[in-house]
N, C-alpha and C positions, 0 to 999 in steps of 0.2 A: 469600571472595575471588573465586570464580567469578562471583557475582552482581555484585560491584563491577566486575569486568572487563567484563561484558556491559552494565551500565548506562553505563560509561564509553564503550564502543563505540557504544551507542545515542546518547549525547550527542554524540560526535564525528562519527559518520556522518550522523545525521539532524538535527542542529541546523542548520537551513538557513532561508533565506528565498527568495523568488522569484528573487533574483539569484544564489544560491549553491546549485546543485544538486550534491549529492555523488555520487561514484561508489562503488558497492558491489558486492561479489561475492555470488553466490547463497548460499554457506555463511555469510557474515556475516548476510544477511537471515534465513536459516533459524534461526540462533542467536538473533537478536532476537525472532523469532516464538515460539520455544520458551521464551525467558526472560520473555516479557511477563506482567506481573502484573495487567494491566488488560485489559478488552475491546479488541481491536485489529482494525482493518480495514486490509488491504493492497490497494490498488487498482492493478492493472497496466494501463498505457496506453501510447500512442505518439502522437507528433505527427501522424502520417499517418492515424490512426484517428478518423474523425468521430464514431462512437458513443461512443468514449472521452471525447472532448472535451465532448460533449453532457452526459454524466452527471457529470463531475467537480464542477461547482458544487453538485449535489445532495449529493454525498458531503461536501463541505465544510460546507454549511449544516446537514445533519443531524448531523454529528459535533459541531458547535458546540452544537446543540440538546441533545445527550446528554452534554455536558461534565460535568454533575453525576453521571453514571454512570461517569465517568472513561474514556470511549471515546477511544482513540487512533486516529489515521489517518496512514497513510503512502502517498504517491503514488509508484509505482515505474515509471519510464519504461523501455520496451523498445526505444527508438530505436536505430538503427545508430550506430556510433562516429562516423561523419562528421557526425551531427546533434547530438552532445554536445560541448560544453555549449550552443552557441549556440541551436540550434532549441528544445531542451528548455527552456532559460531563457526564451526569448521567449514560449512558451506559458504557462509558469508565471507570468510577469509579467502577460501578457494576462488570464489567468483570476484574477489576484490571489490566488494560492494562499497560504494562511497556515499550512497544515500542512506537515510535512516532505516534501520531494521528493528522490528519489534516482534515479540512473540505474543500471540493472543492467548492469554491465560484464562481460557474458558474450556469447558468439557462438553457442553450441551449445544449442539448445532441448532436444535430446534429453538433455543433461546437466542443465540448470537446472530445467526443468519438473518432473520427478519429485522434485527436492529440495524444491520448494515444495508440490506436491500431486501424488499419484500419478495422479490423473484428468486432469490438465491436458494438453491437446493442443497448447497454445501459442496458442490463439485469444485475441483481444482484442475488447472489454474483458473482463477477468477480475478477480475479487475474492475475497479470502480473509477470512472472518470467524472470529475466534478468541477464545475466552474460556477460557484455561487453567484458571482457578479453578473453572469449571463443567464442564470437559471438553467444551466446545462447539467444534466446528470445521466450517465449511461453505465449500466452494469453489464459486463460480458463474462459469461461462465464457460470459457474455452481458451485454448492456447491461441495466441496471436502471432502471426508472422511479423517480421519487421515492417512490411508494407502496410498490413492492417493496423498495426500500432501507430505508424506515422499518420495514417488517415484519421484515426480516432483522436490523436493529439491535435491535429490540424482542426478538426471539427470542434474540439473543446476550446481552442484558443482564438479561432477566427472571429473577426468582428461580427456582431449581431446580424 
């Protein structure tokens, strides 16, 4: 029953397109991460973060390349409330994001950062790579090149 609830939450919160960015709380995101049955990338970004915007197309292209490995990708905006949904939707449309986009409806980084990763200082861009079935978890708080991202995804999905 708990798995059904989490999968329903995942479908409800993250089924989105570029026009429909959903609001999510940190605890919901943490539950989704914990319940993930497939390799998962959570990319944290903001509309005001140029390095974030630069790396997002790489994430999308490489997630698609690794579809056969069942890699899931979620883009999570950390924009201010005044920029949600208009500005967040505009960037999602401009970048033609096809993977789920959510807006983290939280204002206190001291609260939500440690919920996601104990090492996160709040810097952007940041990404969480997780493969619960392998016990793999890596948090990176910097911009990634296409090559660095490909290496990280390979490490996340390669057999034990």
